[in-house]
N, C-alpha and C positions, 0 to 999 in steps of 0.2 A: 255654485253659487259666486256671482262677484262682490267684492266689497265697494261698495260707491262713499264716495265722499260728501257731506250733504252740502250743498251750496247756498251759499246767501239769496235771497230769493226777491231781496230790496234791495235798493238804491240809496240808502240812509248812509253817509259816515259819520259814526259817533266820535268828533271831533276830539273829545277829551281822553277818551279812550285810545285813538290813536296820537294824540300829544303824550301822555304818560309813556306808554309803551317806547315811542319816539327816545324822548327824553331817559330812558332807561337803558338804551342799547347802548353797549360798550361802543369804541371807536370802531372800524373795521379793521383795522391794523390787529387789534386784539382779538376780537373774531377771526381774523385771518388764522391768526396763530393757536385757538384755540380748534380751529379745524382741522389746520394738521396734529397737535397732538393726538384726537380721537382717529384720526387716519392710522396715527401708531400704533392701536389697539385693532385696527382691523387685520388683521395676520394671525392665525393659531397657533404657528410657532414663534411669535412674539408672546403671548399670552400664556403659552406653556413657561415661557424662558422667565417672565414676571411671578408665576405660580411657583417653581421651583425656587425663585429667588425669596419667596416667601420663609421657607425653612430655614436656609443660611447664606451664607458668600458660597462661592462655585468659580469654578473654573473653565475655559473653554469645552476642556475634554470632561469635566463632571458633566457639563448640561449637552454635552455630544452624547456621551453614553447615554445618558439619561432619557431622552428622545431620541435618539439610532437616528440621528442626523449628523451629515460632516460639520467637521471642527470650520470649515471654511464657511458652510453654512450658517452656523452658530455666530462666528466672528463676524459677519455679516448683520445677522440680527440683533447682536448687541450694539454695532456701530449705530444702529437706529434708533434703539434705546436711548443709548447713550446721549445721541446729536437732541433727541425731546429730552435729555436732562430725568430719563426716569430712571435709570441706572447709573452706579460712578464704581470706580474700581480702584484697586491700591494691588501695589506692586510688593510681591516678595519675593526678593531672589530673582529668579525668571520665570516665577510663576504669577499670572495677574489674576487678581479674585475681583469677579463681580458682585455686586450686592444692589439692593433697592437703592435709590437716591435719599429718599425720605420717606415718612409715613404718608404722606399725601395719594401716592401711588397706591400705597394696602386700599387708602377710603377709595380711592376714584375705581379701584376693581372690584370692591366689595359692594359698593352703590348699583354697578353695574350688573353685576353677577344676582345680590334682590331684588331688580329689576326682573332681569329675566324669569328666575324664579316664583315670579309673583304669579 
């Protein structure tokens, strides 16, 4: 059975509602940045990395071992996460440790997870 979206069967524009919605829309550049942020969450490896970093900071070797993914692949995904400001890193000698950038990352993740589990 096909899911159909109900279409409006009238030609009346509710000007007050449209105006209110238009005034509440963020600038296009902000919406673009938000869309880019949500794209970062569109990869299961990155989601696994974020979940792992909920527990503690980890280095590339740790994450690679945990996920059974090459260090190169982990490094690439960490770079994407870092560019999106979802993770941060710190150096301790020759080892670079990664952690979640802030509590917003957990909140975004948990909101999405709660939505999926409803």
